[in-house]
Residue frames relative to the residue before (quaternion, step in Angstrom):
aa qw qx qy qz dx dy dz
X 1.0000 0.0000 0.0000 0.0000 0.00 0.00 0.00
X 0.6420 0.5220 -0.3230 0.4593 3.57 1.01 -0.84
X 0.6501 0.5170 -0.3155 0.4589 3.58 0.97 -0.88
X 0.6449 0.5199 -0.3223 0.4582 3.59 1.00 -0.81
X 0.6417 0.5217 -0.3182 0.4634 3.57 1.01 -0.81
X 0.6345 0.5271 -0.3224 0.4643 3.57 1.05 -0.83
X 0.6536 0.5141 -0.3104 0.4606 3.60 0.97 -0.90
X 0.6541 0.5069 -0.3091 0.4687 3.58 0.98 -0.91
X 0.6413 0.5285 -0.3192 0.4555 3.57 1.02 -0.81
X 0.6483 0.5135 -0.3161 0.4649 3.60 1.00 -0.80
X 0.6508 0.5127 -0.3130 0.4644 3.57 0.98 -0.86
X 0.6447 0.5217 -0.3161 0.4606 3.57 1.00 -0.86
X 0.6619 0.4996 -0.3084 0.4661 3.57 0.97 -0.86
X 0.6351 0.5226 -0.3242 0.4673 3.58 1.04 -0.81
X 0.6419 0.5217 -0.3147 0.4655 3.57 1.02 -0.85
X 0.6618 0.4994 -0.3068 0.4674 3.57 0.93 -0.89
X 0.6467 0.5205 -0.3172 0.4585 3.57 1.00 -0.84
X 0.6727 0.5061 -0.3022 0.4473 3.58 0.92 -0.90
X 0.6927 0.4605 -0.2753 0.4819 3.59 1.17 -0.49
X 0.5520 0.5828 -0.4031 0.4395 3.57 1.27 -0.04
X 0.6560 -0.5055 0.3781 0.4136 3.57 -1.26 0.36
X 0.6572 0.5138 -0.3095 0.4563 3.56 0.92 -0.91
X 0.6724 0.5023 -0.2947 0.4569 3.55 0.90 -0.95
X 0.6471 0.5248 -0.3209 0.4505 3.57 0.97 -0.85
X 0.6556 0.5108 -0.3098 0.4619 3.57 0.93 -0.91
X 0.6662 0.5033 -0.3060 0.4574 3.60 0.90 -0.91
X 0.6595 0.5035 -0.3151 0.4608 3.59 0.91 -0.87
X 0.6530 0.5099 -0.3162 0.4621 3.59 0.93 -0.89
X 0.6621 0.5020 -0.3068 0.4642 3.57 0.94 -0.87
X 0.6312 0.5277 -0.3390 0.4563 3.61 1.00 -0.74
X 0.6369 0.5131 -0.3241 0.4754 3.56 1.04 -0.79
X 0.6760 0.4884 -0.2904 0.4692 3.58 0.90 -0.96
X 0.6690 0.5194 -0.3068 0.4342 3.59 0.92 -0.87
X 0.8579 0.2253 -0.0401 0.4602 3.55 0.76 -1.06
X 0.7797 0.3636 -0.1908 0.4727 3.64 1.04 -0.53
X 0.7997 -0.1890 0.1888 0.5377 3.59 0.45 -1.15
X 0.0710 -0.7866 0.6130 0.0208 3.54 -1.18 0.65
X 0.4402 -0.6988 0.5064 0.2481 3.55 -1.11 0.74
X 0.0002 0.7729 -0.6343 0.0161 3.55 -1.07 0.84
X 0.2553 -0.7429 0.5982 0.1585 3.56 -1.24 0.54
X 0.4029 -0.6983 0.5359 0.2507 3.59 -0.95 0.91
X 0.1997 -0.8404 0.4949 0.0946 3.63 -0.43 1.18
X 0.7912 0.2252 -0.1044 0.5589 3.61 1.16 -0.53
X 0.5664 -0.6331 0.4288 0.3075 3.54 -1.33 0.10
X 0.3211 0.7926 -0.4821 0.1905 3.61 1.13 0.36
X 0.7303 0.3610 -0.2376 0.5291 3.62 1.21 -0.37
X 0.3385 0.7442 -0.4977 0.2898 3.57 1.29 0.29
X 0.6486 -0.2073 -0.7298 -0.0612 1.68 -1.90 1.60
X 0.3633 0.7203 -0.5086 0.3007 3.59 1.18 0.33
X 0.7699 0.0478 -0.0034 0.6363 3.55 0.94 -0.99
X 0.2313 -0.7975 0.5490 0.0951 3.56 -0.96 0.91
X 0.6056 -0.5079 0.4536 0.4117 3.54 -1.25 0.41
X 0.7671 0.3188 -0.2492 0.4979 3.56 -0.83 0.97
X 0.4912 0.6028 -0.4565 0.4324 3.60 1.25 0.10
X 0.1806 -0.7589 0.6185 0.0944 3.57 -0.93 0.97
X 0.1259 -0.8389 0.5294 0.0095 3.57 -0.52 1.23
X 0.2343 -0.6543 0.6788 0.2371 3.47 -1.39 0.35
X 0.1847 -0.8030 0.5640 0.0552 3.55 -0.79 1.08
X 0.3609 -0.7152 0.5589 0.2144 3.56 -0.88 0.98
X 0.2099 -0.8302 0.5113 0.0730 3.57 -0.58 1.18
X 0.6625 0.5216 -0.2993 0.4466 3.60 1.24 -0.03
X 0.4450 0.7297 -0.4343 0.2844 3.60 1.28 -0.09
X 0.7878 0.2498 -0.1166 0.5508 3.58 0.97 -0.89
X 0.7196 -0.3103 0.2086 0.5852 3.56 1.18 0.59
X 0.5141 -0.6306 0.4833 0.3233 3.57 -1.30 0.05
X 0.3287 -0.7636 0.5153 0.2083 3.63 -0.41 1.15
X 0.5853 -0.5390 0.4611 0.3928 3.55 -1.23 0.46
X 0.4192 -0.7552 0.4345 0.2554 3.63 -0.52 1.13
X 0.0873 -0.7678 0.6334 0.0409 3.52 -1.18 0.73
X 0.5382 -0.5970 0.4783 0.3536 3.56 -1.23 0.49
X 0.4778 -0.6855 0.4573 0.3045 3.62 -0.70 1.01
X 0.8060 0.2975 -0.2689 0.4355 3.50 -1.36 0.60
X 0.7745 0.2541 -0.1835 0.5495 3.62 0.82 -0.84
X 0.2780 -0.8162 0.4677 0.1941 3.58 1.35 -0.22
X 0.3311 0.7321 -0.5137 0.3010 3.55 0.98 0.92
X 0.4254 -0.7075 0.4908 0.2786 3.65 -0.64 1.02
X 0.2786 -0.7628 0.5610 0.1609 3.58 -1.03 0.80
X 0.7507 0.2165 -0.1571 0.6041 3.57 1.33 -0.15
X 0.5544 -0.5868 0.4508 0.3808 3.60 -1.12 0.47
X 0.4888 -0.6154 0.5226 0.3307 3.55 -1.28 0.37
X 0.2016 -0.8484 0.4779 0.1056 3.55 0.38 1.31
X 0.7613 0.3947 -0.1980 0.4748 3.59 0.92 -0.91
X 0.4433 -0.7200 0.4378 0.3057 3.58 1.27 -0.21
X 0.6924 0.4466 -0.2894 0.4873 3.60 1.23 0.23
X 0.6186 -0.6022 0.3295 0.3822 3.56 1.23 0.48
X 0.7182 0.4056 -0.2352 0.5142 3.61 1.25 0.11
X 0.4400 -0.6664 0.5363 0.2733 3.52 -1.10 0.78
X 0.7791 0.0852 -0.0170 0.6208 3.53 1.06 -0.89
X 0.3931 -0.7150 0.5251 0.2420 3.58 -0.82 0.98
X 0.0756 -0.7976 0.5971 0.0385 3.54 -1.19 0.56
X 0.7494 -0.3241 0.2821 0.5037 3.54 -1.25 -0.40
X 0.4545 -0.6591 0.5252 0.2884 3.54 -1.17 0.61
X 0.6042 -0.5333 0.4249 0.4124 3.62 -1.16 0.43
X 0.3267 -0.7352 0.5647 0.1837 3.55 -1.10 0.78
X 0.6318 -0.5255 0.4011 0.4047 3.55 -1.16 0.57
X 0.7808 0.3054 -0.2483 0.4853 3.55 -0.84 1.00
X 0.5188 0.6378 -0.4227 0.3812 3.62 1.21 -0.25
X 0.3412 -0.6576 0.6201 0.2580 3.54 -1.26 0.54
X 0.0827 -0.8386 0.5370 -0.0392 3.56 -0.59 1.20
X 0.2420 -0.7145 0.6372 0.1575 3.55 -1.12 0.81
X 0.0908 0.8054 -0.5720 0.1261 3.57 -0.75 1.05
X 0.5352 -0.5913 0.4892 0.3528 3.52 -1.32 0.22
X 0.4938 -0.6541 0.4881 0.3001 3.55 -0.96 0.90
X 0.4678 -0.7252 0.4212 0.2790 3.62 -0.52 1.12
X 0.6759 0.4968 -0.2995 0.4546 3.62 1.07 -0.65
X 0.7748 0.0430 -0.0223 0.6303 3.57 1.29 -0.42
X 0.2317 -0.8450 0.4640 0.1307 3.61 0.20 1.25
X 0.5745 0.5791 -0.4051 0.4129 3.61 1.17 -0.13
X 0.6444 0.4822 -0.3163 0.5021 3.57 1.29 -0.23
X 0.2516 -0.7558 0.5861 0.1480 3.55 -1.10 0.75
X 0.1262 -0.7716 0.6210 0.0555 3.54 -1.03 0.90
X 0.1378 -0.7487 0.6347 0.1327 3.55 -1.28 0.36
X 0.1114 0.7782 -0.6031 0.1352 3.57 -0.78 1.11
X 0.4904 -0.5996 0.5195 0.3605 3.53 -1.35 0.00
X 0.3384 -0.7287 0.5574 0.2094 3.56 -0.87 0.95
X 0.1360 -0.8538 0.5019 0.0261 3.57 -0.41 1.24
X 0.8114 0.0686 -0.0254 0.5798 3.61 1.13 -0.43
X 0.2944 -0.7562 0.5655 0.1470 3.54 -1.14 0.76
X 0.7311 -0.4281 0.3000 0.4383 3.55 -1.30 0.23
X 0.7563 0.3233 -0.2731 0.4988 3.56 -0.81 1.06
X 0.5655 0.5568 -0.3919 0.4655 3.59 1.22 -0.34
X 0.2726 -0.7192 0.6090 0.1935 3.53 -1.23 0.54
X 0.0692 -0.8299 0.5526 -0.0341 3.57 -0.82 0.99
X 0.1126 0.7765 -0.6173 0.0581 3.55 -1.16 0.67
X 0.2419 -0.7180 0.6263 0.1836 3.54 -1.36 0.34
X 0.0129 0.7603 -0.6490 0.0251 3.52 -1.05 0.92
X 0.8300 -0.0132 -0.0235 0.5571 3.58 -0.59 1.10
X 0.6483 -0.5427 0.2745 0.4581 3.55 1.16 0.79
X 0.5402 0.5727 -0.4256 0.4461 3.61 1.24 0.22
X 0.3435 -0.7407 0.5482 0.1814 3.54 -0.95 0.96
X 0.0621 -0.7839 0.6176 0.0128 3.57 -0.90 0.99
X 0.0562 -0.7984 0.5995 0.0055 3.57 -0.94 0.91
X 0.1478 -0.7231 0.6676 0.0981 3.52 -1.05 0.91
X 0.3068 -0.7943 0.4979 0.1643 3.56 -0.26 1.29
X 0.5789 -0.6366 0.3936 0.3236 3.53 -1.00 0.88
X 0.5909 0.5899 -0.3661 0.4108 3.60 1.19 -0.43
X 0.5579 -0.6655 0.3517 0.3495 3.57 1.28 -0.18
X 0.7680 -0.4146 0.2606 0.4127 3.53 -1.40 0.16
X 0.6583 0.5200 -0.3281 0.4342 3.60 0.89 -0.85
X 0.6163 0.5321 -0.3373 0.4726 3.57 1.04 -0.73
X 0.6538 0.5155 -0.3113 0.4582 3.57 0.93 -0.90
X 0.6534 0.5222 -0.3152 0.4485 3.60 0.91 -0.88
X 0.7068 0.4776 -0.2602 0.4523 3.58 0.98 -0.86
X 0.7921 0.3808 -0.1564 0.4508 3.57 1.04 -0.73
X 0.7638 0.2973 -0.1832 0.5428 3.60 1.22 -0.15
X 0.5393 -0.6297 0.4458 0.3374 3.60 -1.06 0.71
X 0.6521 -0.5577 0.3519 0.3739 3.54 -1.14 0.69
X 0.6670 0.5291 -0.3188 0.4165 3.57 0.98 -0.82
X 0.6674 0.4797 -0.3044 0.4814 3.61 1.25 -0.25
X 0.6549 0.5234 -0.2973 0.4569 3.59 1.29 -0.19
X 0.0034 0.7772 -0.6289 0.0209 3.55 -0.94 0.97
X 0.3481 -0.7182 0.5592 0.2241 3.56 -1.23 0.46
X 0.1155 0.7654 -0.6225 0.1153 3.52 -0.86 1.07
X 0.8450 0.0949 -0.0905 0.5185 3.58 -1.04 0.81
X 0.6887 -0.5252 0.2815 0.4130 3.58 1.03 0.78
X 0.7199 0.3381 -0.2529 0.5509 3.61 1.20 0.39
X 0.5340 -0.6366 0.4609 0.3115 3.55 -1.29 0.33
X 0.1055 -0.7742 0.6234 0.0282 3.52 -1.12 0.84
X 0.3309 -0.7007 0.5892 0.2288 3.55 -1.21 0.57
X 0.3053 -0.7746 0.5330 0.1504 3.55 -0.78 1.09
X 0.8528 -0.1411 0.0592 0.4993 3.57 -0.76 1.13
X 0.0087 0.8651 -0.5016 0.0056 3.62 0.65 1.05
X 0.7237 0.4585 -0.2549 0.4483 3.63 1.13 -0.46
X 0.5412 0.6741 -0.3975 0.3076 3.59 1.14 -0.52
X 0.7045 0.4548 -0.2716 0.4723 3.60 0.93 -0.85
X 0.6747 0.5034 -0.2874 0.4569 3.58 1.12 -0.68
X 0.7903 0.2265 -0.0871 0.5626 3.56 0.95 -0.93
X 0.3111 -0.8175 0.4535 0.1710 3.60 -0.16 1.28
X 0.5872 0.5943 -0.3749 0.4018 3.61 1.21 -0.24
X 0.5419 0.6120 -0.4083 0.4064 3.60 1.23 -0.33
X 0.1446 0.8211 -0.5294 0.1569 3.59 -0.61 1.10
X 0.1610 -0.7176 0.6635 0.1374 3.50 -1.46 0.31
X 0.3551 -0.7248 0.5492 0.2167 3.56 -1.28 0.36
X 0.5239 -0.6701 0.4348 0.2958 3.56 -0.92 0.95
X 0.6713 0.5238 -0.3188 0.4163 3.59 1.02 -0.73
X 0.6063 0.5053 -0.3673 0.4920 3.60 1.26 -0.11
X 0.1979 0.7836 -0.5614 0.1782 3.57 -0.45 1.18
X 0.7445 -0.4753 0.2518 0.3956 3.53 -1.29 0.43
X 0.7197 0.4241 -0.2598 0.4844 3.59 1.08 -0.55
X 0.5679 0.6549 -0.3530 0.3520 3.57 1.27 0.08
X 0.5870 -0.6197 0.3658 0.3708 3.58 1.19 0.26
X 0.4792 0.6562 -0.4512 0.3691 3.60 1.20 0.39
X 0.6447 -0.5289 0.3671 0.4120 3.62 -1.15 0.48
X 0.5833 -0.6170 0.4043 0.3400 3.57 -1.01 0.81
X 0.6025 0.5984 -0.3556 0.3905 3.61 1.09 -0.69
X 0.5464 0.6268 -0.3990 0.3865 3.60 1.19 -0.40
X 0.8329 0.1664 -0.0517 0.5253 3.59 0.91 -0.88
X 0.7789 0.1658 -0.1333 0.5899 3.60 1.23 -0.04
X 0.2095 0.7766 -0.5562 0.2090 3.56 -0.46 1.22
X 0.8309 0.2238 -0.1656 0.4818 3.54 -1.10 0.78
X 0.4967 0.0780 -0.7608 -0.4104 1.45 -2.34 -0.90
X 0.0605 -0.7577 0.6480 0.0477 3.52 -1.24 0.64
X 0.3705 -0.6716 0.5841 0.2655 3.54 -1.29 0.38
X 0.4270 -0.6951 0.5152 0.2626 3.58 -0.79 1.02
X 0.5239 -0.6635 0.4404 0.3022 3.56 -0.86 1.00
X 0.6242 -0.5545 0.4073 0.3702 3.56 -1.17 0.66
X 0.8547 0.1183 -0.1218 0.4906 3.55 -1.06 0.90
X 0.6088 0.5037 -0.3834 0.4782 3.57 1.16 0.58
X 0.3188 -0.7546 0.5563 0.1400 3.54 -1.31 0.40
X 0.2956 -0.7616 0.5564 0.1515 3.56 -0.87 1.05
X 0.1467 -0.8221 0.5499 0.0153 3.56 -0.59 1.24
X 0.0220 0.7813 -0.6237 0.0099 3.56 -1.10 0.77
X 0.4476 -0.6630 0.5253 0.2900 3.57 -1.13 0.65
X 0.5448 -0.6128 0.4546 0.3479 3.58 -1.11 0.62
X 0.6390 0.4449 -0.3062 0.5477 3.57 1.21 -0.52
X 0.2142 -0.8827 0.3984 0.1278 3.50 0.70 1.27
X 0.7194 0.4632 -0.2631 0.4457 3.58 0.94 -0.85
X 0.7764 0.2949 -0.1296 0.5418 3.59 1.22 -0.43
X 0.5283 0.6214 -0.4148 0.4033 3.55 0.78 0.98
X 0.2807 -0.7057 0.6259 0.1770 3.52 -0.97 0.95
X 0.2014 0.8039 -0.5216 0.2027 3.58 -0.30 1.24
X 0.8196 -0.2868 0.1702 0.4659 3.58 -1.25 -0.30
X 0.5266 0.6146 -0.4217 0.4089 3.61 1.17 -0.26
X 0.7607 0.3846 -0.1785 0.4915 3.57 1.13 -0.71
X 0.8300 0.1648 -0.0721 0.5280 3.63 0.99 -0.71
X 0.6698 -0.5707 0.2883 0.3775 3.58 1.15 0.48
X 0.6568 -0.5240 0.3888 0.3780 3.51 -1.37 0.20
X 0.4546 -0.7100 0.4943 0.2120 3.54 -1.29 0.52
X 0.3829 -0.7186 0.5374 0.2194 3.56 -0.92 0.96
X 0.6566 -0.5251 0.3804 0.3853 3.56 -1.26 0.52
X 0.6188 0.5856 -0.3562 0.3839 3.59 1.01 -0.74
X 0.6841 0.4746 -0.2870 0.4736 3.60 1.22 -0.43
X 0.5295 0.6544 -0.4065 0.3552 3.60 1.23 -0.25
X 0.2156 -0.7968 0.5582 0.0837 3.58 -0.85 1.05
X 0.7209 -0.3751 0.2911 0.5049 3.59 0.71 -1.00
X 0.4677 -0.6505 0.5142 0.3061 3.55 -1.24 -0.50
X 0.5757 -0.5963 0.4109 0.3797 3.63 -0.99 0.67
X 0.3209 -0.7450 0.5629 0.1589 3.55 -1.03 0.91
X 0.7310 -0.3054 0.2209 0.5688 3.58 0.62 -1.14
X 0.5106 -0.6061 0.5152 0.3262 3.54 -1.35 0.32
X 0.1688 -0.8088 0.5560 0.0909 3.59 -0.59 1.09
X 0.7811 0.0002 -0.0254 0.6238 3.58 1.30 -0.21
X 0.0458 0.7913 -0.6084 0.0404 3.57 -1.10 0.65
X 0.1316 0.7899 -0.5926 0.0869 3.54 -0.90 0.91
X 0.4594 -0.6572 0.5326 0.2708 3.50 -1.27 0.58
X 0.1091 0.8223 -0.5485 0.1055 3.60 -0.52 1.13
X 0.4366 0.6779 -0.4753 0.3520 3.57 1.13 0.65
X 0.4929 -0.6382 0.4988 0.3177 3.56 -1.09 0.68
X 0.6330 -0.5244 0.4036 0.4017 3.56 -1.23 0.44
X 0.6327 0.5530 -0.3349 0.4263 3.58 0.98 -0.84
X 0.6705 0.4920 -0.3062 0.4632 3.56 0.95 -0.84
X 0.6709 0.4933 -0.3042 0.4625 3.59 0.96 -0.82
X 0.7230 0.4501 -0.2468 0.4623 3.58 0.95 -0.89
X 0.7952 0.3344 -0.1487 0.4835 3.58 1.01 -0.78
X 0.6672 -0.5109 0.3115 0.4436 3.57 1.19 -0.19
X 0.0065 0.7765 -0.6294 -0.0294 3.58 -0.04 -1.24
X 0.8195 -0.0959 0.1092 0.5543 3.56 -0.75 -1.03
X 0.7205 0.3582 -0.2183 0.5523 3.56 1.17 -0.59
X 0.4104 -0.7273 0.4938 0.2426 3.57 -0.71 1.08
X 0.8072 0.2551 -0.1985 0.4938 3.57 -0.88 0.95
X 0.6128 -0.5845 0.4011 0.3492 3.55 -1.26 0.50
X 0.3854 -0.6638 0.5843 0.2634 3.54 -1.22 0.58
X 0.1591 -0.8498 0.4971 0.0733 3.54 0.35 1.28
X 0.6137 0.5637 -0.3591 0.4202 3.57 1.00 -0.74
X 0.6689 0.4877 -0.2984 0.4752 3.58 0.95 -0.88
X 0.6631 0.5086 -0.3105 0.4531 3.58 0.94 -0.87
X 0.6838 0.4890 -0.2938 0.4550 3.58 0.92 -0.89
X 0.5951 0.5583 -0.3685 0.4453 3.58 1.15 -0.48
X 0.7094 0.4217 -0.2442 0.5092 3.58 1.04 -0.79
X 0.7890 0.2129 -0.0902 0.5692 3.59 1.06 -0.79
X 0.0069 -0.8703 0.4923 0.0121 3.61 0.65 1.05
X 0.7939 0.3289 -0.1503 0.4888 3.62 1.04 -0.69
X 0.7156 0.3778 -0.2575 0.5281 3.58 1.23 0.18
X 0.6468 -0.5043 0.4003 0.4087 3.54 -1.28 0.36
X 0.4084 -0.7465 0.4627 0.2488 3.63 -0.61 1.07
X 0.7082 0.4301 -0.2607 0.4954 3.59 1.19 -0.41
X 0.5018 0.6051 -0.4481 0.4258 3.55 0.79 1.11
X 0.6381 -0.5221 0.4018 0.3985 3.54 -1.28 0.32
X 0.5885 0.5741 -0.3658 0.4363 3.59 1.13 -0.60
X 0.6701 0.4693 -0.2942 0.4941 3.57 0.97 -0.85
X 0.6115 0.5530 -0.3488 0.4456 3.59 0.99 -0.78
X 0.6473 0.5146 -0.3199 0.4625 3.58 0.97 -0.84
X 0.6578 0.4977 -0.3105 0.4724 3.59 0.96 -0.86
X 0.6399 0.5255 -0.3308 0.4528 3.58 1.00 -0.82
X 0.6530 0.5203 -0.3188 0.4486 3.57 0.91 -0.91
X 0.6505 0.5140 -0.3162 0.4611 3.59 1.09 -0.68
X 0.7450 0.3865 -0.2028 0.5044 3.58 1.17 -0.63
X 0.4080 0.7868 -0.4174 0.2006 3.52 1.33 -0.23
X 0.8013 0.2819 -0.1468 0.5069 3.59 0.87 -0.84
X 0.3737 0.7377 -0.4849 0.2847 3.57 1.13 0.58
X 0.4777 -0.6594 0.5068 0.2832 3.53 -1.11 0.78
X 0.3353 -0.7138 0.5762 0.2144 3.57 -1.02 0.82
X 0.1719 -0.8480 0.4930 0.0912 3.55 0.37 1.26
X 0.6176 0.5748 -0.3551 0.4025 3.58 1.06 -0.66
X 0.6856 0.4750 -0.2793 0.4757 3.62 1.23 -0.39
X 0.5623 0.6337 -0.3824 0.3686 3.58 1.18 -0.55
X 0.8113 0.2355 -0.2071 0.4935 3.56 -0.88 1.03
X 0.5571 0.6313 -0.3826 0.3805 3.58 1.26 -0.14
X 0.3668 -0.6669 0.6031 0.2385 3.54 -1.17 0.75
X 0.7036 -0.4235 0.3191 0.4730 3.59 -1.24 -0.03
X 0.6260 0.5202 -0.3407 0.4706 3.60 1.02 -0.73
X 0.6522 0.5226 -0.3112 0.4524 3.58 0.99 -0.82
X 0.6402 0.5171 -0.3221 0.4679 3.58 1.03 -0.78
X 0.6561 0.5011 -0.3182 0.4660 3.57 1.01 -0.75
X 0.6019 0.5431 -0.3592 0.4623 3.58 1.11 -0.60
X 0.6041 0.5460 -0.3559 0.4586 3.60 1.07 -0.69
X 0.6708 0.5065 -0.3014 0.4501 3.58 0.97 -0.82
X 0.6661 0.5177 -0.3018 0.4442 3.57 1.10 -0.63
X 0.5876 0.5965 -0.3705 0.4021 3.59 1.21 -0.40
């Protein structure tokens, strides 16, 4: 009976602590440090898989437990004991995973991209088509990919655009071409071999993404986690940004045509309709995992 009373007393004290301001802050920080953290998609580099204004919960334990930092100021609260940015090592990102990571040039910034190649893979773009020679070699490629996706170049086998058919958000734009003043890396890159223990990241919005083509592959120490689900999503871009570009070069015609299906999207009439819909919640995206978002694209 005494032991039961002691246990009940401990539970009551824990409950009281969890309901205090101090307890609430500590619990929230523990969740952010080790389990999940909220992020907002600020640009269109992963469009149409992820959209500007998508609010994500990110699982932080999938690839190990990152060294915890204080949100917003990104100040580490513990030393990097292992020297790889993680308190506990975990599985490495797999080809095709969507990964949240720290931007290698400024680790206080978080990026989200699709990991397309691992250390030892060889990668190149020709005519905006992505080609990968997997480090496991030609026999692995023959066993794991259909013949129509395999081409021979430079005396070895390559897989042509292995993610485009699987992930419907992967896209290019016809108006982006070699004579249009865009960076050469958009349509011609490599071949290069991805450095050992690093990960090559690309945005699904292939023509409008600052990614590993421009600043190199990502070390494990920068890996944070993977998107879990969208807990909120809303359209909050001005008409000018959608019609003229902004951070993303060129108009977002798909978004404009959704709001203005029967009128010219580049008119004052469409602008008025856009302004009326600008701050609407995208309810169809709320609660969706990455698989759920891809199902929306397939409909």
